[in-house]
N, C-alpha and C positions, 0 to 999 in steps of 0.2 A: 726481662724483669730481674733486677739485681738488688739484693738487700744485704747489708753487713750489720749484724747485731751480735752483741755479746761475744765478739771475737770469732764468731762462726761465719762462714761465707756461703751464700746462696748464689748460684750462677745459672745462666740460661744455656741450654744445650739444644742445638738444631732449631733455634728460633722460638720454640714454644714449650720446651720441656725443661722444667726446673728441677735441679738437684741440689743436694747440700750435704755438708758434713753433719750427720744426724746424731742426736742424743735425745733421750726422753725429756731431760730437763730443759734443753734448748727449745724443743718443739712446744712444750707446755708454756715456758716463759714467753716465747715469741707470740703464741696465740693469745695469751691473756694480756700481754702488754700492748699488742697492736690490734686487739679484737675490733674496736670501733672503727679503725681505719682500713680494715681489710674488707675486700668485696666478699659476698656470700660464698662464691665458689672457693676462695682461698681459705675461709673459715672452715668449710666442710673438709678441704684437703688436709689442713693441719690437724683437725679433729680425728680424721681417719688415721693419720700417721701415729697419733697418740694411742688410738685404739689398737693398732697393729702390734704394739708392744705386749699386749695381753692376748690378743686374738690369735696370732700365729703360734705362739708356744702352746696355748690351750688346744688348738686344732691339731698340733702334732701329738700332744699327749693323749688325745682321744683317738685320732685317726689311725695311728700305728696299731695299737692293740685291737681296735675294732675290726680292721681289715684282716689282721692275723687270726682273730677269733672267727670271722666269717669263712676264711679259707679252711681253717681247721674243722669247723662244723660241716661245711659243704663237702669236704673230702671224706667224711665218714659216711656220706650218702644215706643218711637216715631222715631226710627231710620230706620224703614222699615225692621228690621231683625225679624226672627221667635222667638217665646218665648224660644225655645230650645237653639238657638245660643246666645240669650241675656243672658240666665242664665249662659252659659259657660263664656262669656266675663266678666260678673259681677264677677264671681268667680275668674277668672284670675286676674282681677284688685284688688280684695280684697286680694288675696294671695300676689301679688306684693307689696301692701301697707304694709302688715305685715312684709315682708322681709325688706323693707325700714326701718321700726320701729325697729325690733329686730336685724337686721344685720348692717345696715348703721348707724342709730342714736344711738343705744345702744351698739354697738360693735366697729365699725371702727372709728367713730368720737372721742369717748373717748380715744382710743389708740393713735390716731393722736395728740389730744390735751391732752396728759397725764398729763402735769404740771397743766393745768387749771381744769381738770376734774378728778383728781386722787381720790378724795373722793368718786366719783361714783363707781370706780372700787374696792373699799374696802368693798362694800356691799356683803356679802356671799351668793349670789344667782346665781352664774355662771352656776351651773348644771341645774337649772330650766330654765335659759336663753337659754342654749344650746338646751334643749328639744324643747322649743318654736321656736327657730331660725331654727333648722334643720327640724322640722315638717312644718313650713311655707315654707321653701325652697323646700321641697319635694312636697308640695301641688302646689306651683307655677309651678314646672317643670311638674308634672304629670297631672295637669289641662290642660296644653298645649297639652299633649299626648292624653287625652280623647277628647279634642275639635277636634284634628286632626282625631281621629278615628270616631267621630260623622260625620264629613264632608266627610270622606271616605265612610261611610255607606250611607249617603244621596245622594252622587253622583254616587257611583259604585254599590250599592246594592239596587235597587228599591223595591224589594219584602220585604226586611227587614226594609226599611226606615219608613213606617207608624207605625211600632211597636217600633222601637228603637229611632228614632229622635223625641222624644216628651219631653215636659218640665218635666214630671214626671220621665222619665228615666234619664234625665240629673241630676235632683235632687238626685236620688238614686246613680248614678255614682259618683257625686261630694262628696256626704256624705260618701260613701264607701272609696274613696281615702283619705278624711280627717281623718277618723277613723284609717285606716291602717297607714297613715303617723305618727299619734300620737303614735300608739302602737309600731311602728318600732323604734321610736326615744326615747321612754321612757327609754331605756337602758342607755342613756347618763347620766341620773340622777344618776345612780349608778356607772358609770365608772368615771365621772368627780367629782372633789370636788367643793365646793361652792365658792372657791377662784379664782379670775381672774388671769391669768398669765401675763396680761399687755403686750402681744406680739401679733402682727398682723399675726398670723399663724393659720393653721386649728385647732390646739389644743389651743384655746384661754382661756380655763379653765385649772387650774393646775391639774396635775395627778402625781401620784407617779412614780418614775423611774422604779419600777418593772412593772408597766402597760405600760408606754411609750415605753420602749425598748423590751417588750415581742413580740414575733412573733404572739401571739393571737391578741394583740392590733393592730399591723400593718395589719394583715389580715382583721380584722373588718373594719379598715379605708379603705383598698383597696376595700373591698366588698361594702362599702357605696358609694364610688365614681364610681364604676362600675354600681350600681343600680341607682344612680342619680349623674351625668346626662348621663353616657355612654349608658345604655340601652334605655332611651328615645331618644337619638340621632339616634340609629339604627332603632327603631320603627317608628319614624317620617319620616326618610328618605325613608324607604320601603313604608309606607302608601302614602306619597306624590308622589313617583314614580308611584305607581299603579293608584293613582287618576288622575295624569296628563295624563298618558297613556290613561285611560278611557275617559277623556275629549277630547283628541285629536281624538281618534277613533270615538266617538259618534258625535263629531262636524262635521267631514267629512261626516259621513253617513247621518246625519240630513240635512246637506247643499245639498247633492245630491238629497235626497228625496223631499225637498222643491223646488229645482230647476226644477225637473221633473213635480211636481204637479202644481206649480204656473207658471212655465215658466221663472221666474227670482228670484234672491236671494234678498229677502227683510229682513228687521230687524226681528230678532227672539227673542221675549221677554224671552223665556225659556233659550236660549243659553247665552243671556246677563246676566240673573240671575246666571247661572252657572259660567260665566266668572268672575263676581264680587265675588262670593263665593270662587273661586279658587285663585283669587288675594289676598283676605284677608287671606286665609289659608296659602298660600306660603309665604307671607310677614311676618306673625307672626312666622311661622316655621323657616324661614331664619334668622329672628332677634334672635330667641332663639339659634339656632345652631352657628351663627357667634359670638355672644357675650358670649357664654358659652364655646366655643371650647378651648381657651387658659387655663382657669381654669381646665377644665377636663383633658387635656393632662398633665399639670404640676402636678396636684394632683395624678394621677395614676403613673406618672413618679417618683415622690418623694417616694411613697409607694413601688414601685419596687426597688428603691435605698435602702430603709430601710430593705427590705427583703434580700438584699445581692448582687443585680446587681449594682456594683460599676463602671461600664464601663464609664458612663457619669453622672456628677453631674448636676442636673437642676439649671440653673441660678436663683439667688434670685429674680431678678427684674421681671421675668416672672410671678411669683406668684402674685406680686403686680399688674401687668397688668391684670392678670386673675380676681382678685378681682374687679378692677375698671370697667372692661367691664361687669362682671356678674351683678354688682349692676346697671350699666347703663341699662341693659335689663329690669329692673323693672320700668323704667321711660319712655320707648319709645312706649308702646302699644297704648297710646292715639293718638299719631301721626300716628301710623299704622292704627288705626281704621278710622281716618279722611281722609286718602289718597283715598281709594275706595268708601267711604260711604258719598254721598252728604247730606243725611239727618242728619247724625252725625255732619257734619260740620255746617249745619244750626242750629241744637240744641246748638252747641258750640257758635256760634255767638249770639244766643238768650241769653245765659247765661251771656256773656260779656256785652250785650246791657241792660240787666235787670236793673242794678243800675242806669244807665243814664236815662232810661225810667221812673223809679220811681221818680228820681230827677226832671225830666221835668214835670211830673204830679203834684208833690208837688208845684212847682213854679207856675204852671198854677192855 
């Protein structure tokens, strides 16, 4: 599919991937001038491109301070959470912050604002950028998995809880995931070149045609998307299913025992604590699954298409939706922590009150 309009050039890459020399005015003019003649999927695609000019910068403006704020509040350890849980949540926020920096700020925004930031894309460090980006993404995803497993052990495996659910174990697990993520993604340094392709696709670094069209390359890409995030999806769903089942069964049994021993059902601090933990766990897991689902489906779908399954071509706009939702997932955890955690909300209020408090003291 090739279009030349207003001096700008659109071209087809790999048979079904359309790229272009982007600018906000060109995207808007092209959509408005050709709206009636464009299929629905291309109307949506160009509309998303226009939205990204505002969406990505706003996401960066919100995401960086929000994650820094979360890390700062959690590190003070005044949220009523165990040291083990706190360490996981700090690691997740730190990984999300790195994804925002390497993926959103250094990849997507320069591609969207290609005319204004073209000089940044000419720096030959794309293969190093890819290693850092994919390693940070893997850490963000697998830290969620390790946190889910930790809560599964804490709730469902009481004999193992005292040995596994400790701050030291959490540090070892998080360190191991970080090292494995870096080792796994170091191969991109040798597969990619240092030159940016200036296109908002999974291969944002330039590669030779011999690599891009090879079945080995396509298989590696498919394996990467299966390992992250398809495998974490499956693990999280199974762990949450077992955890919720255990909570429901133990809650009924504990309620019956307390009713017989006390004669009436009163507030149970232990069950309230478990309920808060499961709410936090389920909301974080649901946030991850819902916001990563589109990107996962389209990525695997695209690789199956490249392997020869040409029955259905994935619409271009779905990948853009996937990117937008995936990056949003890195900015929502602070709100998630604040929903069930009253002490986190209190610490957050104190942070916002602090400057005004200091000004008041200075005036006095």
